[in-house]
C-alpha positions as CSV (number, residue, x, y, z in Angstrom):
1,H,117.5,98.9,103.8
2,Y,120.0,98.3,106.8
3,Y,123.4,98.2,107.6
4,I,126.0,96.6,109.7
5,T,127.6,98.9,112.6
6,N,128.8,97.6,115.7
7,N,127.1,94.2,115.3
8,L,123.8,96.0,115.5
9,R,121.2,96.2,112.3
10,R,121.1,100.0,111.4
11,M,118.6,101.2,109.0
12,A,120.2,103.4,106.2
13,E,119.6,107.4,106.7
14,V,117.6,108.6,103.5
15,D,116.9,112.1,102.7
16,S,113.7,112.1,102.0
17,H,113.6,115.6,99.6
18,F,116.3,117.4,97.8
19,H,116.1,119.1,94.2
20,V,118.7,119.8,91.8
21,W,118.4,122.3,88.7
22,E,120.4,123.5,85.2
23,L,119.0,126.6,84.3
24,D,120.1,126.3,80.8
25,R,118.5,122.8,80.3
26,F,115.2,123.8,81.6
27,N,112.5,126.7,81.6
28,Y,112.2,127.1,85.3
29,P,109.2,129.6,86.7
30,W,111.4,129.2,90.3
31,P,114.1,129.6,91.4
32,N,114.4,133.2,89.6
33,S,116.0,136.4,90.6
34,D,114.0,137.2,93.4
35,V,116.0,134.3,95.0
36,A,119.6,135.3,93.9
37,A,121.2,132.7,96.7
38,I,120.3,129.9,94.6
39,F,119.4,131.4,91.5
40,K,122.4,129.6,89.6
41,T,122.7,126.2,88.5
42,I,123.2,123.8,91.2
43,T,123.8,120.2,90.2
44,Y,125.4,116.4,90.8
45,P,128.6,117.9,92.0
46,D,127.2,120.2,94.5
47,L,124.7,117.3,96.0
48,T,127.7,115.6,96.4
49,T,129.5,118.0,98.4
50,A,126.1,118.3,100.8
51,L,125.5,114.9,101.2
52,E,128.8,113.9,102.1
53,S,129.0,116.8,104.9
54,A,126.6,115.0,106.8
55,G,127.6,111.2,105.6
56,V,124.2,111.0,103.9
57,K,124.1,108.4,101.3
58,N,120.7,107.7,100.5
59,A,118.6,110.6,99.1
60,V,114.9,111.3,97.0
61,F,114.8,114.1,94.2
62,V,111.7,115.7,94.0
63,Q,110.5,117.6,90.8
64,C,110.9,121.5,90.2
65,L,108.9,121.3,87.2
66,N,105.0,120.3,86.5
67,N,103.9,118.4,83.5
68,N,107.7,117.6,82.5
69,I,108.8,114.1,82.5
70,E,112.2,115.4,80.9
71,E,113.4,116.9,84.1
72,A,112.7,113.2,86.0
73,K,114.2,111.4,82.8
74,W,117.6,114.0,83.4
75,V,117.8,112.8,87.1
76,L,116.9,109.4,86.6
77,E,119.8,109.2,83.8
78,S,122.4,111.0,85.9
79,G,123.6,107.7,87.5
80,H,124.4,109.8,90.8
81,P,125.0,106.7,93.3
82,A,123.0,108.5,96.3
83,I,120.0,109.1,94.0
84,K,117.9,106.2,95.4
85,G,114.4,107.7,94.3
86,V,113.2,110.1,91.8
87,V,109.4,112.0,92.4
88,A,108.4,113.4,88.9
89,G,105.9,115.9,87.5
90,V,103.5,114.9,85.5
91,N,100.3,115.8,83.5
92,L,97.5,115.2,86.1
93,T,94.5,116.4,83.9
94,D,95.2,114.9,80.5
95,H,95.1,111.2,81.1
96,E,95.9,109.8,78.1
97,V,99.3,112.0,78.1
98,L,99.3,111.0,81.8
99,A,99.4,107.5,80.8
100,Q,102.0,107.7,78.1
101,Q,104.3,109.8,80.7
102,L,104.0,106.9,83.5
103,D,104.7,104.0,80.7
104,E,107.9,105.7,79.9
105,L,108.8,106.4,83.7
106,C,107.8,103.2,84.8
107,K,110.8,102.0,82.8
108,Y,113.1,103.2,85.3
109,D,113.7,101.5,88.7
110,K,114.2,104.6,90.4
111,F,110.7,106.3,89.5
112,V,109.1,106.4,92.9
113,G,106.1,109.0,92.7
114,V,104.5,112.5,91.3
115,R,104.2,115.9,92.9
116,H,102.6,118.6,91.4
117,I,103.3,122.3,92.5
118,L,99.9,123.8,93.7
119,D,101.0,127.6,94.1
120,M,100.8,127.3,90.3
121,E,97.3,126.8,90.1
122,D,94.5,129.6,90.4
123,S,92.2,127.6,92.6
124,Y,93.0,126.2,95.9
125,D,90.8,123.3,95.5
126,W,92.4,122.0,92.2
127,V,94.0,118.9,93.6
128,I,90.2,117.5,94.4
129,R,89.0,118.4,91.1
130,K,87.5,115.4,89.5
131,D,90.0,115.2,86.6
132,V,93.2,115.8,88.9
133,V,91.4,112.8,91.3
134,A,91.2,110.3,88.4
135,G,94.6,111.1,87.2
136,L,96.2,110.5,90.7
137,R,94.2,106.9,90.6
138,L,96.4,106.4,87.7
139,V,98.9,107.0,89.5
140,A,98.1,104.6,92.3
141,A,97.4,102.0,90.0
142,R,100.8,102.2,89.5
143,G,102.0,101.8,92.7
144,K,103.5,105.3,93.0
145,S,102.9,108.3,95.4
146,F,102.1,111.4,95.5
147,D,103.8,114.3,97.5
148,F,101.1,116.7,98.5
149,L,103.1,120.3,98.4
150,S,100.5,122.1,100.8
151,R,100.1,125.1,102.2
152,P,98.2,125.8,105.4
153,H,95.0,126.6,103.1
154,H,95.2,123.3,101.1
155,L,95.8,121.3,104.0
156,H,92.1,120.6,104.6
157,H,92.3,119.0,101.5
158,V,94.8,115.8,102.3
159,A,92.1,113.9,104.2
160,T,89.4,114.4,101.2
161,L,91.8,112.8,99.0
162,A,93.3,110.1,100.8
163,R,89.8,109.0,102.0
164,T,88.9,109.2,98.2
165,L,91.9,107.3,97.1
166,P,92.9,105.0,100.3
167,E,95.4,103.4,97.7
168,L,97.2,106.2,96.9
169,R,100.0,107.0,99.4
170,I,100.3,110.6,100.3
171,V,103.5,112.5,101.8
172,I,102.7,116.3,103.5
173,D,106.1,118.4,102.3
174,H,107.3,120.6,104.7
175,I,104.9,119.9,107.4
176,A,102.4,122.3,105.0
177,K,104.3,125.2,106.0
178,P,102.7,126.8,108.6
179,H,102.9,130.2,109.2
180,L,106.1,130.3,111.6
181,S,106.9,133.9,110.2
182,K,103.4,135.1,111.7
183,S,103.6,133.2,115.0
184,L,105.6,130.3,116.5
185,R,102.3,129.2,118.1
186,V,100.5,126.3,116.6
187,A,97.8,127.6,114.6
188,P,94.4,125.3,115.6
189,D,92.9,124.9,111.9
190,W,96.8,123.6,111.2
191,Q,96.8,121.5,114.0
192,K,93.0,120.5,113.3
193,N,94.0,119.7,109.7
194,M,97.0,117.7,110.4
195,A,95.1,115.5,112.7
196,E,93.1,114.8,110.5
197,A,95.0,114.0,107.8
198,A,97.5,111.8,110.0
199,S,93.8,110.0,110.6
200,C,94.0,108.4,106.9
201,P,96.8,105.6,107.4
202,N,97.9,106.1,103.8
203,V,99.2,109.8,104.7
204,Y,102.8,110.4,105.7
205,C,104.4,113.5,106.6
206,K,107.7,115.4,106.2
207,I,109.8,117.0,108.3
208,S,111.4,119.5,105.9
209,G,111.4,122.8,104.8
210,L,111.1,124.5,108.3
211,V,114.6,126.8,107.9
212,T,112.9,129.1,104.9
213,E,109.2,129.3,106.7
214,V,110.4,131.6,109.4
215,D,111.4,134.6,107.4
216,P,110.4,133.6,103.8
217,Q,110.5,137.2,102.4
218,D,114.3,138.2,103.7
219,H,115.4,135.0,105.5
220,A,117.3,138.0,108.1
221,T,115.5,136.0,111.1
222,S,117.5,133.7,113.1
223,W,116.3,130.3,114.5
224,T,117.3,127.4,116.7
225,P,116.0,124.0,117.2
226,Q,113.2,125.6,119.9
227,T,111.8,127.6,117.3
228,F,110.2,124.4,115.6
229,V,109.8,122.2,118.5
230,E,105.8,122.5,118.7
231,H,105.3,122.0,115.3
232,V,107.5,118.9,115.3
233,E,105.8,117.6,118.4
234,V,102.2,118.0,116.5
235,V,103.6,116.2,113.7
236,L,105.1,113.5,115.4
237,G,101.9,113.3,117.9
238,A,99.4,113.0,115.3
239,F,101.6,110.7,112.8
240,G,103.7,108.7,115.0
241,P,106.9,107.6,114.6
242,D,106.0,105.4,111.5
243,R,104.8,107.6,109.1
244,V,107.0,110.8,109.5
245,M,110.3,111.2,107.6
246,I,113.2,114.0,107.4
247,G,114.1,115.7,104.3
248,S,116.6,118.5,104.0
249,D,115.1,120.4,100.9
250,W,118.8,121.3,99.6
251,P,119.4,123.8,98.2
252,V,116.6,125.6,99.0
253,L,117.7,125.8,102.6
254,R,120.8,127.8,101.4
255,L,118.3,130.9,101.2
256,T,118.9,131.4,105.0
257,G,122.5,131.4,104.6
258,T,122.9,128.0,106.5
259,N,124.2,124.6,104.9
260,Y,123.0,120.6,104.6
261,R,125.0,119.4,107.7
262,D,123.5,122.4,110.2
263,V,120.0,121.1,108.8
264,N,120.5,118.1,109.2
265,L,121.5,118.3,112.7
266,L,118.4,120.5,113.3
267,H,116.6,117.6,112.4
268,K,117.8,115.0,114.4
269,S,117.9,117.2,117.6
270,L,113.9,117.8,116.7
271,I,113.4,113.8,116.8
272,S,116.3,113.1,119.7
273,G,113.2,112.8,122.1
274,L,112.2,109.5,120.0
275,S,113.4,105.8,121.1
276,E,116.2,105.1,119.0
277,P,114.7,102.4,116.8
278,D,112.2,105.1,116.3
279,Q,114.6,107.7,115.3
280,E,115.9,105.6,112.8
281,K,112.6,105.0,111.2
282,V,112.3,108.9,110.9
283,R,115.9,109.2,109.6
284,G,115.4,106.2,107.0
285,G,113.5,103.3,107.3
286,N,109.8,105.7,106.6
287,A,110.8,107.2,103.8
288,A,112.4,103.8,102.3
289,K,109.0,102.2,103.2
290,F,106.8,105.0,101.4
291,Y,108.9,105.4,98.3
292,Q,109.4,101.5,98.1
293,L,113.5,102.4,97.8
294,K,115.9,99.6,96.7
295,N,119.8,99.0,97.5
296,L,120.3,101.9,100.2
297,D,124.0,102.3,101.1
């Protein structure tokens, strides 16, 4: 996970969170016509352009489709050199199907974990249902991780799940999407639940998906690094520099009219108060450790 520059050992940078989609290949509930800026096929040549704009050579794909391993296999078989890990959508409630899906996915070295889009479920408590927890236990038994796509109303479940399954590595996506559109002040419940999650050593957090939460309806409100400082300070204070990673959430970031390079620079500015070794961990080392990535460039 290191490369040599100026005779120093440097950790490789990793984008821990990106998507691609091909609208003619799969039936996506989202993106849809409500998000016209990204309601188009966005695939590997676009990814290459985005990554190259910021000099990033390692990235982790995260699913867009629940219970669809064909999406993950499409990415796993793409051969794109920057894709070092793939997080798949699997069936966490039918354990016979899940075992078959995991058997198939584990044939690929770059299959690293699973995610489920919780917004697609009617209950806020879906993720701690017994059948879901049992499914995640099977995921953990294969040594794979779980991306917890949380909103503030799910966040208190992270610690519950982490304590129930201490063997499961969990990462909170997008700092649990705090309601930045309502207030830039840190909400006490969000802060409390984030601290509770961080008290579990198997839980990590992604600084990602920030720019789209400032004005999630219209994406018309401008932002600066200062917009996010308080929330990022809470995350870094709770998790420390060993359990935080950055992710672009490209191409969703395009909804705000910004680009990959600008968001990459935003994240680097938000962690610039850390020591250089700690910045390197957040920029790549922690993602490599969490997802057990290999052959980084």
